PLY file of the C-alpha trace (Angstrom):
ply
format ascii 1.0
element vertex 127
property float x
property float y
property float z
element edge 126
property int vertex1
property int vertex2
end_header
-20.76 23.46 -30.57
-24.51 23.14 -30.34
-26.47 19.95 -29.66
-27.32 19.31 -33.31
-23.65 19.51 -34.30
-22.73 17.27 -31.35
-25.18 14.59 -32.51
-24.00 14.83 -36.12
-20.34 14.39 -35.15
-21.15 11.46 -32.84
-23.38 9.78 -35.44
-20.81 10.28 -38.23
-18.13 8.75 -36.00
-20.08 5.47 -35.76
-20.07 4.92 -39.54
-16.50 3.60 -39.45
-16.92 1.42 -36.36
-16.86 -2.28 -37.36
-20.12 -4.05 -36.52
-21.93 -0.88 -35.38
-25.64 -0.63 -36.19
-28.19 2.14 -35.73
-31.66 1.26 -34.50
-34.39 3.88 -34.82
-37.27 3.51 -32.41
-40.13 5.07 -34.35
-42.06 7.65 -32.43
-39.80 7.56 -29.37
-37.22 10.18 -30.31
-34.33 7.81 -29.51
-31.54 6.64 -31.82
-29.80 3.58 -30.42
-26.34 2.53 -31.58
-25.29 -1.06 -30.96
-22.40 -3.39 -31.64
-23.35 -7.07 -31.81
-26.68 -6.22 -30.17
-25.18 -4.31 -27.20
-25.83 -0.57 -26.79
-22.82 1.75 -26.83
-24.47 5.10 -27.68
-27.92 6.69 -27.53
-29.10 10.00 -28.92
-32.23 11.83 -27.87
-33.45 15.20 -26.69
-33.75 16.12 -23.06
-36.40 18.85 -22.97
-35.28 20.83 -26.02
-31.59 19.91 -25.75
-30.08 17.29 -28.09
-27.78 14.96 -26.15
-25.52 11.95 -26.69
-25.39 9.24 -24.02
-22.27 7.07 -23.90
-20.84 4.23 -21.83
-17.75 5.21 -19.83
-15.36 3.59 -17.40
-16.68 4.60 -13.94
-13.43 6.32 -12.86
-13.11 8.10 -16.18
-16.80 9.09 -16.10
-16.36 10.79 -12.72
-13.28 12.65 -13.94
-15.07 13.76 -17.13
-18.03 15.08 -15.14
-15.66 17.09 -12.95
-13.64 18.44 -15.86
-16.42 19.32 -18.33
-19.55 21.29 -17.44
-21.33 19.78 -20.48
-20.87 16.16 -19.30
-23.34 14.88 -16.70
-24.44 11.45 -15.39
-26.15 9.21 -17.95
-29.74 10.24 -18.65
-32.05 7.25 -17.94
-28.98 5.02 -17.54
-26.70 3.72 -14.78
-25.10 6.91 -13.47
-21.74 5.25 -12.74
-21.26 3.65 -16.16
-22.90 6.15 -18.52
-22.43 9.85 -19.28
-24.62 12.40 -21.03
-22.85 14.86 -23.32
-24.55 18.14 -24.25
-23.49 20.72 -26.78
-21.65 23.56 -25.15
-18.47 25.50 -24.82
-16.46 22.80 -23.07
-16.95 20.11 -25.74
-15.04 19.91 -29.04
-15.09 17.53 -32.01
-12.00 15.57 -30.93
-13.44 14.93 -27.46
-16.76 13.74 -28.94
-14.99 11.27 -31.25
-12.76 10.05 -28.42
-15.75 9.48 -26.13
-17.70 7.59 -28.84
-14.74 5.31 -29.60
-14.08 4.74 -25.88
-17.73 3.75 -25.39
-17.59 1.40 -28.38
-14.35 -0.19 -27.08
-15.85 -0.73 -23.61
-18.86 -2.54 -25.05
-16.76 -4.60 -27.49
-14.51 -5.56 -24.56
-17.52 -7.05 -22.78
-18.42 -9.30 -25.71
-17.21 -12.89 -25.99
-13.85 -12.85 -27.82
-15.38 -14.72 -30.78
-17.93 -11.90 -31.29
-15.52 -8.97 -30.99
-15.24 -7.21 -34.38
-11.98 -5.54 -33.25
-9.43 -5.87 -30.47
-10.82 -3.46 -27.85
-7.39 -2.96 -26.27
-5.87 -1.50 -29.44
-8.72 -0.30 -31.69
-8.69 3.46 -32.28
-5.62 4.08 -30.16
-2.87 6.18 -31.67
0.56 4.59 -31.76
0 1
1 2
2 3
3 4
4 5
5 6
6 7
7 8
8 9
9 10
10 11
11 12
12 13
13 14
14 15
15 16
16 17
17 18
18 19
19 20
20 21
21 22
22 23
23 24
24 25
25 26
26 27
27 28
28 29
29 30
30 31
31 32
32 33
33 34
34 35
35 36
36 37
37 38
38 39
39 40
40 41
41 42
42 43
43 44
44 45
45 46
46 47
47 48
48 49
49 50
50 51
51 52
52 53
53 54
54 55
55 56
56 57
57 58
58 59
59 60
60 61
61 62
62 63
63 64
64 65
65 66
66 67
67 68
68 69
69 70
70 71
71 72
72 73
73 74
74 75
75 76
76 77
77 78
78 79
79 80
80 81
81 82
82 83
83 84
84 85
85 86
86 87
87 88
88 89
89 90
90 91
91 92
92 93
93 94
94 95
95 96
96 97
97 98
98 99
99 100
100 101
101 102
102 103
103 104
104 105
105 106
106 107
107 108
108 109
109 110
110 111
111 112
112 113
113 114
114 115
115 116
116 117
117 118
118 119
119 120
120 121
121 122
122 123
123 124
124 125
125 126
């Protein structure tokens, strides 16, 4: 999949996430996705390459970077807690959706319980 398709799939995935909002920063080239004011996904272009930047559990982030050539440390973010996903041969639609939902769950899990729009331990998990 190419970078444009990657961004479309990731953006479409956020539509169904309870409490998720998109913030456009005019003139900056960044789309910022938040839940209750906390960022869980960013989209931008690294010189000519559309990318999606997502929060990830540090251990999982390291494993993802080892397993997928198209996943690198978070661009302009904490390299332990964020990953950058580029379009490429190692990424498919299911992985993109899984990574977006995992990022969302991580951020929701850090919110006070009273502000959590879903239970982060169970949301989006298949029974």
